[in-house]
C-alpha positions as CSV (number, residue, x, y, z in Angstrom):
1,M,-11.9,13.2,-25.6
2,S,-8.8,14.6,-23.9
3,H,-8.2,13.3,-20.4
4,N,-6.9,15.5,-17.6
5,L,-3.9,14.2,-15.7
6,L,-2.3,15.5,-12.5
7,M,1.4,14.6,-12.0
8,I,2.6,15.1,-8.4
9,E,6.4,15.0,-8.7
10,D,9.1,17.2,-7.1
11,D,11.6,16.6,-9.9
12,V,10.7,19.6,-12.1
13,R,12.8,18.4,-15.1
14,L,11.1,15.0,-15.0
15,S,7.7,16.5,-14.7
16,A,8.3,18.8,-17.6
17,M,9.6,16.0,-19.8
18,V,6.7,13.6,-19.0
19,A,4.1,16.4,-19.3
20,Q,5.4,17.3,-22.8
21,Y,5.4,13.7,-23.9
22,L,1.9,13.0,-22.6
23,E,0.5,16.2,-24.1
24,Q,1.9,15.2,-27.5
25,S,-0.1,12.0,-27.0
26,G,-3.4,13.9,-26.5
27,F,-3.5,14.4,-22.7
28,S,-3.9,17.6,-20.7
29,V,-1.3,17.6,-17.9
30,R,-1.1,19.7,-14.7
31,C,1.9,19.3,-12.4
32,A,2.4,19.8,-8.7
33,G,5.8,19.8,-6.9
34,D,4.6,18.5,-3.5
35,G,1.9,16.5,-1.9
36,Q,-0.2,19.4,-0.6
37,G,0.0,21.2,-3.9
38,G,-1.3,18.1,-5.6
39,L,-4.1,17.7,-3.2
40,D,-5.1,21.4,-3.6
41,Q,-5.2,21.0,-7.4
42,L,-7.3,17.8,-7.1
43,N,-9.8,19.5,-4.7
44,N,-10.0,22.8,-6.6
45,P,-9.8,22.1,-10.4
46,T,-9.4,25.1,-12.5
47,K,-11.7,25.8,-15.5
48,G,-13.5,22.5,-15.0
49,A,-10.3,20.5,-15.3
50,V,-11.5,17.5,-13.3
51,T,-8.7,15.1,-12.8
52,D,-9.1,11.7,-14.6
53,L,-5.9,10.1,-13.2
54,V,-3.1,11.0,-10.8
55,I,0.5,10.2,-11.4
56,L,2.0,10.1,-7.9
57,D,5.7,10.0,-6.9
58,L,6.4,8.1,-3.7
59,M,9.1,10.6,-2.5
60,L,7.9,14.1,-2.0
61,P,9.3,17.0,0.0
62,D,6.4,17.6,2.4
63,M,4.8,14.1,2.7
64,D,5.4,10.8,1.1
65,G,3.2,9.5,-1.8
66,L,1.6,6.9,0.5
67,E,0.2,9.6,2.7
68,V,-1.0,11.6,-0.4
69,C,-2.7,8.4,-1.6
70,R,-4.4,7.9,1.7
71,R,-5.7,11.4,1.7
72,I,-7.0,11.1,-1.8
73,R,-9.0,8.0,-0.8
74,A,-10.4,9.9,2.1
75,L,-11.8,12.7,-0.1
76,P,-15.5,12.8,-1.1
77,S,-16.5,9.9,-3.2
78,S,-16.3,11.6,-6.6
79,L,-12.7,12.6,-5.9
80,A,-11.7,9.5,-3.9
81,Q,-12.3,7.3,-6.9
82,V,-9.8,9.0,-9.2
83,P,-7.3,6.3,-10.4
84,V,-3.8,6.7,-8.9
85,L,-0.6,5.4,-10.7
86,M,2.2,5.5,-8.2
87,L,5.9,6.0,-9.2
88,T,8.2,3.9,-6.9
89,A,11.9,3.2,-6.5
90,K,13.0,0.3,-8.6
91,G,12.9,-3.0,-6.7
92,D,11.2,-1.6,-3.6
93,A,8.6,-4.3,-3.3
94,M,7.3,-3.2,0.1
95,D,6.4,0.3,-1.0
96,R,4.6,-1.1,-4.0
97,I,2.6,-3.5,-1.8
98,I,1.7,-0.8,0.7
99,G,0.7,1.5,-2.2
100,L,-1.7,-1.1,-3.6
101,E,-3.1,-1.9,-0.2
102,I,-4.0,1.8,0.5
103,G,-5.6,2.3,-2.9
104,A,-3.2,2.8,-5.7
105,D,-4.4,1.3,-9.0
106,D,-1.0,0.6,-10.5
107,Y,2.6,1.4,-10.0
108,L,5.7,2.0,-12.2
109,P,9.2,1.7,-10.9
110,K,11.7,4.4,-11.6
111,P,13.5,4.9,-14.0
112,F,10.8,4.2,-16.5
113,E,10.3,4.6,-20.3
114,P,7.7,7.3,-21.2
115,R,6.1,4.8,-23.5
116,E,5.5,2.4,-20.7
117,L,4.0,5.1,-18.6
118,L,1.7,6.1,-21.5
119,A,0.6,2.4,-21.9
120,R,-0.1,2.1,-18.2
121,I,-2.2,5.3,-18.2
122,R,-4.2,4.2,-21.1
123,A,-4.8,0.8,-19.6
124,V,-6.1,2.3,-16.3
125,L,-8.3,4.8,-18.0
126,R,-9.7,2.1,-20.4
127,R,-10.6,-0.2,-17.5
128,R,-12.3,2.8,-15.9
129,V,-14.6,3.6,-18.8
130,E,-15.3,0.3,-20.3
131,S,-18.3,-1.8,-19.2
132,P,-18.6,-5.5,-20.0
133,A,-21.2,-6.3,-22.7
134,T,-23.7,-8.2,-20.7
135,D,-27.5,-8.3,-20.4
136,H,-27.8,-6.9,-16.9
137,A,-25.9,-4.0,-15.4
138,T,-26.1,-5.2,-11.9
139,L,-24.8,-8.6,-10.6
140,R,-26.4,-9.8,-7.4
141,F,-25.2,-12.5,-5.0
142,G,-27.4,-12.4,-2.0
143,G,-26.7,-9.1,-0.2
144,L,-23.8,-8.3,-2.5
145,E,-24.6,-6.0,-5.4
146,I,-22.2,-5.0,-8.2
147,D,-23.5,-2.2,-10.4
148,R,-21.3,-2.1,-13.5
149,D,-22.9,1.0,-14.9
150,A,-22.3,3.0,-11.7
151,R,-19.1,1.1,-11.0
152,S,-20.2,0.6,-7.4
153,V,-20.4,-2.3,-5.0
154,S,-22.6,-2.6,-1.9
155,I,-23.5,-5.1,0.7
156,Q,-27.0,-4.9,2.2
157,G,-27.1,-1.4,0.8
158,A,-23.8,-0.3,2.4
159,P,-21.2,0.9,-0.1
160,C,-17.9,-0.9,-0.3
161,D,-14.6,1.0,-0.8
162,L,-12.8,-0.3,-3.9
163,T,-10.4,1.3,-6.3
164,S,-11.2,1.3,-10.0
165,Y,-8.8,-1.6,-10.7
166,Q,-10.2,-3.7,-7.8
167,F,-13.7,-3.1,-9.0
168,D,-12.7,-4.5,-12.4
169,L,-11.0,-7.6,-10.8
170,L,-14.2,-8.2,-8.8
171,V,-16.4,-8.0,-11.9
172,A,-14.1,-10.3,-13.8
173,L,-14.5,-12.9,-11.1
174,A,-18.2,-12.4,-10.4
175,E,-19.1,-12.6,-14.1
176,R,-17.5,-16.1,-14.1
177,A,-18.8,-17.2,-10.8
178,G,-18.1,-20.9,-10.1
179,R,-15.2,-21.0,-12.6
180,V,-11.6,-21.2,-11.4
181,L,-9.5,-18.6,-13.0
182,T,-5.7,-18.4,-13.1
183,R,-4.0,-15.1,-12.4
184,D,-3.1,-14.7,-16.1
185,Q,-6.8,-15.3,-17.0
186,I,-7.9,-12.6,-14.5
187,M,-5.4,-10.1,-15.8
188,E,-6.4,-10.8,-19.4
189,A,-10.1,-10.3,-18.5
190,V,-9.4,-6.8,-17.1
191,R,-6.9,-6.0,-19.9
192,G,-4.2,-5.1,-17.3
193,R,-0.5,-5.4,-17.6
194,E,1.2,-8.8,-17.6
195,L,2.7,-9.7,-14.3
196,D,6.1,-11.3,-14.0
197,A,6.5,-14.6,-12.1
198,F,7.5,-12.9,-8.9
199,D,4.9,-10.0,-8.9
200,R,2.2,-10.8,-6.3
201,S,0.3,-7.5,-6.7
202,I,-2.8,-9.3,-7.8
203,D,-2.9,-11.1,-4.5
204,V,-2.6,-7.8,-2.7
205,H,-5.7,-6.5,-4.6
206,M,-7.6,-9.7,-3.8
207,G,-6.8,-9.1,-0.2
208,R,-8.3,-5.6,-0.4
209,I,-11.4,-6.9,-2.2
210,R,-11.9,-9.5,0.5
211,A,-11.5,-6.9,3.2
212,A,-14.3,-4.9,1.5
213,I,-16.9,-7.7,0.7
214,E,-16.2,-10.6,3.1
215,V,-17.8,-10.8,6.6
216,D,-14.4,-12.4,7.7
217,P,-11.6,-11.7,5.2
218,K,-9.4,-14.3,6.9
219,T,-12.0,-17.0,6.2
220,P,-13.5,-15.8,2.8
221,K,-16.7,-17.3,1.5
222,R,-17.0,-15.4,-1.8
223,I,-13.5,-15.2,-3.3
224,L,-11.7,-18.5,-2.7
225,T,-8.1,-19.3,-3.4
226,V,-7.4,-22.5,-5.4
227,R,-3.9,-23.4,-4.5
228,G,-1.5,-23.6,-7.4
229,V,-4.2,-22.3,-9.8
230,G,-5.8,-19.0,-8.9
231,Y,-9.2,-17.8,-7.7
232,V,-12.8,-18.6,-7.9
233,F,-15.9,-16.5,-7.0
234,A,-18.3,-18.8,-5.1
235,R,-21.9,-18.7,-6.1
236,Q,-23.0,-18.9,-2.4
237,Q,-25.9,-16.7,-1.4
238,D,-26.4,-14.7,1.9
């Protein structure tokens, strides 16, 4: 099945090159040269071309990519959940952290190799469609419910706002409740990209998950940090 990608990038030459490469790899690619044009295409898909993933540049002429990402996450639920892969300036760690905090699923510094972009896209889409092979679709921990089939999380029936990647991280921990996992083990469980020694993006995602599911994110009761090791999902009940 061909996936529909939306690339929001004001560099026309780069967009054309990337689109051609991705189309040769079996994707359908639409391009927008500014943030509002991208949001319009996302909101009004032509000929049923619902967007499966957004490639979003940070620097755009009308608004920055962070604002575009915020607006995507504020759309109706079916659109707000579209994965976002953000293109950032090389070495600009703060922009990457902010991007992850407001809902980007992954990022790629410029300049990048098209093959790496392709690998990142496939990894994000794979995480979105794959469901763990377990007996029960829904994990329940007191008032917390994680529905793997619907890819939704709720507390006492109220929905929690998580990105596709954050959902997968939460499932990876919850399925192994009570077991301490290193960052490498968590990343392996969600089949994500490997992180280098100085990349703390997984910690940013954990902070977002805590903000969504913890009563007091500053004093978490469900996702606990084990210093020098990683994280553990506590089996505590409400």
